[in-house]
N, C-alpha and C positions, 0 to 999 in steps of 0.2 A: 421597836417596830417592825413590825412582819409585812413582808411584800406580797404574802397570800391574798387574794380578794376576799371580800364577805363572803360567807357560804350561801346565801341567796340567790348572789349574783351567777356563782360555779353552776349551779344547779338549772339557773335559766340557759347558761350557754350549752349544756350539754343536752337539754331538750331540744334546742333549736339545731343542734347540728344534726341530732336525730332525725327531724324533720325536713332537714334541706339536705341532706346528704353528704354532710362536713364541708361544702364549699359556698355556702351562703345563698345555693338557689334552691328551688323545688325541685324535688326528686320527680323524674318522668318516669312513670311505669311502663313508656313504650321502649325506655332505654334496657332496661332489665330483660324484655322479653325479644329484643334484637340481640343481645348479648347470646342468651341461651338458643336462640334459633341458629346464630353461629355456630356456637359448640355443637348442637347436634346435627348439622349439615356437616362438619367436618368428622361426626363420628360415623356418618353413614357411608362416608365416601371411601371407596374401595382404596387399599394402598397399593401405591405405585409398585411396580415390579420391579425387580433389580436389572433386568435385561433394557428395560425403556430406557434407565438413566444411564445404563453403561453406552446405550445405543448414542442418547445425545453427546455423552462425553466424546467418543470416537467420531461422532459429525463433526462437532468444533474441532478437533485435533487434525481431520484431515482438511476443513477451512483454513485452520494456521497454517497449515504446511504448503497450500495452493497460494494463499497470498503472499507468503514467506519465498515464494517460488518466484512469483511473476514480479517480486520487486529487484529479487536478484538478476533477472533477465536485461534489466533496463541499466545495470551498473556496467561503469566504462574500467575496464580491467586492463586492456591492452593500449600501450602508451602511443602517441603518433611516430614516432621514430621506431616501434616494434612493428606498426602497419607498412610503414615505409620499408622496412627490410622484408616483409612477408611478400609486398607486392612486387618489389625487386626479382626476387626468387622465380618469380610466376610468369615474368616477361622474357622474350628472346633476345632483348637488345640491352646494352649499357645506356641509361637516361641519362642525360645532361642535364635537366631540369626536372625536380620534384615539386608538386605541390599538392597538399593534403589537406581536408577540412574534414570536420565532423558532421553527419547526419543523422536525425532520427527520423525512422522511415514506420510505417505501418501503425495501426490502431494503437499497438501499445508501446509505440516510439521507441523501437528497438534502436541503440546506436550502433552507426557503422561509420569506419573511416574511409573516406573516397580518396583514394590516391590516385594521382594524375601525374603518369611518366612520360617524360618527352626527348626528343632529339629535335630540336628546330632545324630548319633550313639553313644554309651557309646564307648569312647578311640578311635573312629574316627572322622576325621574331612572331609573327602570325601563323606561318606556315611550317609544316613539320615533316620531317623525311619518317620519324617513328612516333607512335602516340597509342598511350595505353592508359585505359581509365580501369582501376581494378577497388572492389569492395569490399572491404574487411569487416567482419562483425567484431566491434571494440568489445564485446564481452568475451566470446571465445577464441578470437584471433583468428577463425575458420575463415578463409577467401570464399564467399559467396557469388561473386561474378568477374570475370575479366573481358574486356574489350580492347582489342588491339586493332589498330588501323594503320596500315603500312603504306608508304607514299600516297600521304593526304592529297589530295587534287588542288592545285593553285586556285587562289582567290579568281572567280570569274570561269573556271574550267566546269563543266557540267558533269 
């Protein structure tokens, strides 16, 4: 027994494929015209210059650099202990109380350590003989601002 179909069936299938384009559907003459039009348009298009491609690549590299740089500026590289040590070097007194907190400021949410250094008045907890607030950039460690208040007034004093 042969698995090949009878010859008349093979001929009929071949003639159907020629008419339908091989997918069982009737071929559309507009498809061939559209493909030829696209190919002709590609041949007519002038070749891109090498400098245009190079400029696009350089632009993408510059954009990548700017994005990477802005991401690095929002990182916290300085610990709170380092910020405290930096702040203590910038004030002219020896603090007995230290308070530190992280604060993100500005449109870019740049991180800063805000370090409060104080010497409370004898027997008081809310009145200070010495008080300083130091703002330290948490990315670079640079002191951005120092505010020192000596002999803070008593509550009720103006």
